[in-house]
TORKOL-4160 file (C-alpha; in steps of 0.2 Angstrom, whole numbers, padded with zeros to 4 digits, m for minus):
96
<pt num="1" X="0103" Y="0095" Z="0055"/>
<pt num="2" X="0108" Y="0088" Z="0038"/>
<pt num="3" X="0092" Y="0084" Z="0029"/>
<pt num="4" X="0094" Y="0077" Z="0011"/>
<pt num="5" X="0084" Y="0086" Z="m0003"/>
<pt num="6" X="0074" Y="0075" Z="m0014"/>
<pt num="7" X="0080" Y="0082" Z="m0030"/>
<pt num="8" X="0089" Y="0069" Z="m0042"/>
<pt num="9" X="0104" Y="0071" Z="m0053"/>
<pt num="10" X="0100" Y="0067" Z="m0071"/>
<pt num="11" X="0112" Y="0058" Z="m0083"/>
<pt num="12" X="0118" Y="0074" Z="m0090"/>
<pt num="13" X="0122" Y="0082" Z="m0073"/>
<pt num="14" X="0107" Y="0094" Z="m0073"/>
<pt num="15" X="0096" Y="0093" Z="m0058"/>
<pt num="16" X="0078" Y="0088" Z="m0059"/>
<pt num="17" X="0068" Y="0103" Z="m0052"/>
<pt num="18" X="0051" Y="0097" Z="m0057"/>
<pt num="19" X="0045" Y="0091" Z="m0040"/>
<pt num="20" X="0045" Y="0105" Z="m0027"/>
<pt num="21" X="0029" Y="0097" Z="m0020"/>
<pt num="22" X="0037" Y="0081" Z="m0017"/>
<pt num="23" X="0052" Y="0089" Z="m0008"/>
<pt num="24" X="0040" Y="0100" Z="0003"/>
<pt num="25" X="0031" Y="0084" Z="0007"/>
<pt num="26" X="0048" Y="0076" Z="0012"/>
<pt num="27" X="0052" Y="0090" Z="0024"/>
<pt num="28" X="0033" Y="0090" Z="0031"/>
<pt num="29" X="0036" Y="0072" Z="0035"/>
<pt num="30" X="0051" Y="0077" Z="0045"/>
<pt num="31" X="0040" Y="0090" Z="0054"/>
<pt num="32" X="0027" Y="0077" Z="0058"/>
<pt num="33" X="0040" Y="0067" Z="0066"/>
<pt num="34" X="0045" Y="0081" Z="0078"/>
<pt num="35" X="0059" Y="0090" Z="0069"/>
<pt num="36" X="0058" Y="0109" Z="0073"/>
<pt num="37" X="0050" Y="0120" Z="0060"/>
<pt num="38" X="0063" Y="0132" Z="0061"/>
<pt num="39" X="0077" Y="0120" Z="0058"/>
<pt num="40" X="0068" Y="0113" Z="0043"/>
<pt num="41" X="0066" Y="0130" Z="0035"/>
<pt num="42" X="0084" Y="0133" Z="0037"/>
<pt num="43" X="0088" Y="0117" Z="0029"/>
<pt num="44" X="0076" Y="0121" Z="0015"/>
<pt num="45" X="0083" Y="0139" Z="0012"/>
<pt num="46" X="0099" Y="0143" Z="0003"/>
<pt num="47" X="0110" Y="0151" Z="0016"/>
<pt num="48" X="0116" Y="0168" Z="0014"/>
<pt num="49" X="0135" Y="0162" Z="0014"/>
<pt num="50" X="0131" Y="0150" Z="m0001"/>
<pt num="51" X="0122" Y="0164" Z="m0010"/>
<pt num="52" X="0137" Y="0175" Z="m0007"/>
<pt num="53" X="0149" Y="0161" Z="m0014"/>
<pt num="54" X="0138" Y="0158" Z="m0028"/>
<pt num="55" X="0138" Y="0177" Z="m0033"/>
<pt num="56" X="0157" Y="0177" Z="m0033"/>
<pt num="57" X="0157" Y="0161" Z="m0043"/>
<pt num="58" X="0146" Y="0169" Z="m0056"/>
<pt num="59" X="0158" Y="0184" Z="m0058"/>
<pt num="60" X="0172" Y="0171" Z="m0063"/>
<pt num="61" X="0160" Y="0160" Z="m0073"/>
<pt num="62" X="0144" Y="0169" Z="m0079"/>
<pt num="63" X="0137" Y="0154" Z="m0087"/>
<pt num="64" X="0133" Y="0146" Z="m0071"/>
<pt num="65" X="0121" Y="0161" Z="m0066"/>
<pt num="66" X="0106" Y="0152" Z="m0073"/>
<pt num="67" X="0109" Y="0136" Z="m0064"/>
<pt num="68" X="0111" Y="0145" Z="m0047"/>
<pt num="69" X="0096" Y="0155" Z="m0051"/>
<pt num="70" X="0086" Y="0139" Z="m0054"/>
<pt num="71" X="0092" Y="0132" Z="m0038"/>
<pt num="72" X="0087" Y="0147" Z="m0028"/>
<pt num="73" X="0070" Y="0149" Z="m0035"/>
<pt num="74" X="0067" Y="0130" Z="m0033"/>
<pt num="75" X="0071" Y="0131" Z="m0014"/>
<pt num="76" X="0060" Y="0147" Z="m0012"/>
<pt num="77" X="0046" Y="0137" Z="m0020"/>
<pt num="78" X="0049" Y="0121" Z="m0009"/>
<pt num="79" X="0050" Y="0133" Z="0006"/>
<pt num="80" X="0033" Y="0142" Z="0002"/>
<pt num="81" X="0025" Y="0125" Z="0000"/>
<pt num="82" X="0032" Y="0118" Z="0016"/>
<pt num="83" X="0027" Y="0133" Z="0026"/>
<pt num="84" X="0009" Y="0132" Z="0018"/>
<pt num="85" X="0008" Y="0114" Z="0024"/>
<pt num="86" X="0014" Y="0118" Z="0041"/>
<pt num="87" X="0002" Y="0133" Z="0043"/>
<pt num="88" X="m0012" Y="0121" Z="0037"/>
<pt num="89" X="m0007" Y="0108" Z="0051"/>
<pt num="90" X="m0007" Y="0122" Z="0064"/>
<pt num="91" X="m0023" Y="0130" Z="0059"/>
<pt num="92" X="m0033" Y="0113" Z="0057"/>
<pt num="93" X="m0041" Y="0122" Z="0042"/>
<pt num="94" X="m0041" Y="0114" Z="0024"/>
<pt num="95" X="m0029" Y="0122" Z="0011"/>
<pt num="96" X="m0038" Y="0134" Z="m0001"/>
């Protein structure tokens, strides 16, 4: 499945990582529409192949390391928020 992330590209080419809740809500909406939670989690997470590729790229271009680190941390944040929304939906209990 190819779902599109909600991050935007700013004029200077830097990604806007200020809205992980918004992106998690986007994926939660897909979950509510019947998309499998496992597939959505895979779509949110950065695949191991991509991490390996980025690691090789940072060996050649160390200045890119900070950008890749921001992306990975942002995706982890989105995934944690999404999983929390799904677990709330499954338990029927309000979020704490």
